[in-house]
C-alpha positions in Angstrom: 48.4 -135.2 200.0 46.4 -131.8 198.9 49.8 -129.9 199.5 51.8 -132.4 197.1 49.0 -131.7 194.6 49.4 -128.7 195.1 53.2 -128.1 194.7 53.1 -130.3 191.5 50.3 -128.3 189.7 52.1 -125.5 190.6 55.7 -126.5 189.1 53.6 -127.7 186.0 52.7 -124.0 185.6 56.2 -123.2 186.2 57.3 -125.8 183.5 54.7 -124.5 181.0 55.8 -120.8 181.2 59.3 -121.5 180.8 58.8 -123.7 177.7 57.0 -120.8 176.2 60.2 -119.0 176.6 62.3 -121.3 175.4 60.1 -121.1 172.3 60.4 -117.1 171.9 63.5 -116.5 172.9 64.9 -119.6 170.2 63.0 -117.8 167.1 65.6 -117.5 164.2 64.5 -114.1 164.0 65.3 -113.1 167.0 69.0 -114.5 167.2 69.4 -112.5 164.3 68.6 -109.6 165.5 70.3 -110.1 168.7 73.3 -111.2 166.5 73.3 -107.9 164.4 72.5 -105.7 167.7 76.5 -107.0 168.9 77.8 -106.5 165.7 77.9 -110.1 164.0 76.3 -110.7 160.6 75.6 -114.2 158.9 76.6 -114.8 155.6 73.8 -115.8 153.4 71.2 -115.8 156.8 71.2 -119.9 156.5 70.3 -120.1 160.1 69.3 -123.4 161.1 67.6 -124.6 164.4 69.3 -127.1 166.7 67.0 -130.1 167.7 67.4 -131.3 170.8 67.8 -135.0 171.3 66.2 -137.0 174.5 
């Protein structure tokens, strides 16, 4: 039982880290910078962030 609890705690830590990474990578300013780096441009800089529906 202790091993299962330890595994659960480890997965929760990993999930929290991944959620933080997704939040950071999802920032519109970062996405715009990456797009510009690859030669793309946004007209009127009207960028909207999609929302997750679950």
